[in-house]
C-alpha positions in Angstrom: -127.1 35.7 -59.9 -130.4 37.3 -59.0 -132.7 35.8 -56.4 -136.1 34.7 -57.5 -138.9 36.6 -55.8 -141.2 34.6 -53.5 -144.3 33.3 -55.3 -146.5 35.4 -53.1 -144.9 38.6 -54.6 -146.6 38.8 -58.0 -145.8 42.4 -58.6 -142.5 41.6 -60.3 -144.2 39.1 -62.5 -146.9 41.5 -63.4 -144.3 44.2 -64.2 -142.4 41.7 -66.4 -145.6 40.7 -68.2 -146.4 44.4 -68.8 -142.9 45.0 -70.2 -143.0 42.0 -72.5 -146.4 43.0 -73.9 -145.2 46.6 -74.3 -142.1 45.4 -76.2 -144.5 43.7 -78.6 -146.7 46.8 -79.1 -149.5 45.2 -77.1 -149.9 42.2 -79.4 -150.4 39.3 -77.1 -149.8 36.7 -79.8 -146.5 38.2 -80.6 -145.6 38.4 -76.9 -146.3 34.7 -76.5 -144.4 33.8 -79.6 -141.4 35.9 -78.4 -141.4 34.2 -75.0 -141.6 30.7 -76.6 -138.7 31.6 -78.9 -136.6 32.9 -75.9 -137.4 29.8 -73.9 -136.3 27.5 -76.8 -133.0 29.5 -77.1 -132.4 29.1 -73.4 -133.1 25.3 -73.6 -130.6 24.9 -76.4 -128.1 27.0 -74.5 -128.6 24.8 -71.4 -128.2 21.6 -73.4 -125.0 22.8 -74.9 -123.6 23.8 -71.5 -124.6 20.4 -70.1 -122.9 18.6 -73.0 -119.7 20.6 -72.5 -119.7 19.8 -68.8 -120.3 16.1 -69.5 -117.4 16.2 -72.0 -115.1 17.7 -69.2 -114.9 21.1 -70.6 -114.5 23.7 -67.9 -115.1 27.4 -68.7 -112.1 29.6 -68.2 -112.3 31.7 -65.1 -113.1 35.4 -65.8 -110.5 37.9 -64.7 -111.7 39.6 -61.5 -112.3 43.4 -61.8 -110.3 43.7 -58.6 -107.2 42.1 -60.0 -104.1 44.3 -60.0 
């Protein structure tokens, strides 16, 4: 899991904004729409994971890359 940069370090946020805008060919409206859609997807994913946890479902452990 990656650490969140301190709020005082805006350079990573600025870079992320520039990348998002560039991916939408400089169209700010499209950028905002894409970010809203991504956020909605993540909210749904979170709700599904919370429901699975509440139902007692436990994800299978992934095999370690160091396993022999």
